[in-house]
C-alpha positions as CSV (number, residue, x, y, z in Angstrom):
1,M,104.9,215.8,3.1
2,G,108.5,214.6,3.4
3,V,110.9,213.5,0.8
4,A,110.0,210.4,-1.1
5,V,111.9,207.3,0.0
6,V,112.0,204.1,-2.1
7,H,112.8,200.9,-0.3
8,D,114.8,198.2,-2.1
9,L,113.4,194.6,-2.1
10,T,115.5,191.7,-3.3
11,P,114.2,189.4,-6.0
12,E,114.0,186.7,-3.3
13,D,111.9,188.9,-1.1
14,V,109.6,189.8,-3.9
15,A,109.2,186.2,-5.1
16,K,108.4,185.1,-1.6
17,G,105.8,187.9,-1.1
18,L,104.2,187.0,-4.4
19,A,104.0,183.3,-3.5
20,E,102.4,184.2,-0.2
21,G,100.0,186.7,-1.7
22,R,101.5,189.7,0.1
23,I,102.7,191.7,-2.9
24,L,101.0,193.3,-5.9
25,L,103.8,193.6,-8.5
26,V,103.5,196.6,-10.9
27,D,105.6,196.2,-14.0
28,V,106.3,199.7,-15.4
29,R,108.1,198.6,-18.5
30,E,106.7,199.1,-22.0
31,P,104.5,196.5,-23.8
32,N,107.2,195.5,-26.2
33,E,109.5,194.6,-23.3
34,I,106.8,192.7,-21.5
35,A,105.9,190.8,-24.7
36,A,109.5,189.5,-24.8
37,E,109.8,188.7,-21.1
38,A,107.4,189.3,-18.2
39,Y,107.3,188.7,-14.5
40,P,105.0,185.7,-13.8
41,D,102.6,187.7,-11.7
42,G,102.8,191.3,-12.6
43,I,100.3,193.9,-13.6
44,V,101.4,196.4,-16.3
45,V,101.3,200.1,-15.9
46,P,103.9,201.5,-18.3
47,L,106.0,204.4,-17.1
48,S,105.7,206.2,-20.4
49,S,102.0,206.9,-19.7
50,F,102.2,206.4,-15.9
51,D,99.1,207.2,-13.9
52,P,99.1,206.0,-10.3
53,K,95.3,205.8,-10.5
54,L,95.6,202.9,-12.9
55,I,97.1,200.8,-10.2
56,P,94.3,198.6,-8.8
57,D,93.4,198.6,-5.2
58,P,96.1,196.4,-3.6
59,A,93.6,195.2,-1.0
60,G,96.1,195.1,1.8
61,K,99.0,193.9,-0.3
62,D,102.3,195.8,-0.6
63,V,102.6,197.5,-4.0
64,V,106.1,196.8,-5.4
65,F,107.2,198.4,-8.7
66,A,109.5,196.6,-11.1
67,C,111.2,197.4,-14.4
68,R,114.3,196.2,-16.3
69,S,117.1,197.4,-14.1
70,G,115.6,199.1,-11.1
71,K,115.6,202.7,-12.4
72,R,112.1,203.2,-13.8
73,S,110.6,201.4,-10.8
74,V,112.1,204.1,-8.5
75,T,110.7,206.8,-10.7
76,A,107.3,205.2,-10.6
77,S,107.4,204.8,-6.8
78,M,108.3,208.5,-6.4
79,A,105.5,209.5,-8.8
80,A,103.0,207.4,-6.9
81,Q,104.1,209.0,-3.6
82,A,103.9,212.4,-5.1
83,A,100.2,211.5,-5.9
84,G,99.7,210.7,-2.3
85,L,99.9,206.9,-2.5
86,P,102.0,205.0,0.1
87,Y,103.8,202.8,-2.5
88,D,107.4,203.0,-1.4
89,K,108.9,199.7,-2.5
90,H,110.6,198.5,-5.7
91,L,112.3,195.4,-7.0
92,Q,116.1,196.1,-6.7
93,G,117.8,195.2,-9.9
94,G,114.6,194.8,-11.9
95,M,114.2,192.0,-14.5
96,L,118.0,191.7,-14.7
97,G,118.3,191.0,-11.0
98,W,115.2,188.7,-11.1
99,K,116.8,186.5,-13.8
100,A,120.2,186.6,-12.1
101,A,118.5,185.2,-9.0
102,G,117.2,182.3,-11.2
103,L,113.6,183.3,-10.8
104,P,111.0,182.3,-13.6
105,T,109.8,184.6,-16.3
106,K,107.0,184.2,-18.9
107,T,106.8,185.3,-22.5
108,G,103.9,186.9,-24.3
109,G,102.9,189.3,-21.4
């Protein structure tokens, strides 16, 4: 097993992939953060209790991790890869980058 590599995807790439049904977005932020501001189409697997087995079968989609700034999503991707899962993509810049790109968010998780 080689060293884990995490690939950066831009907010635009992720938004396009979500719109086209090619991406399963996994938000690894905590519930209080998600209650305040969430990705429109994310599933939540908080990093504090992260278990890669909680990620549903992506059914052919690319799993992309996301957080607030792009740090925790890298940690989650490396943990998933350490568990033998091929999930090597994350949202570069996280929620901050997502909003900076003018992409929509929702409240109330």
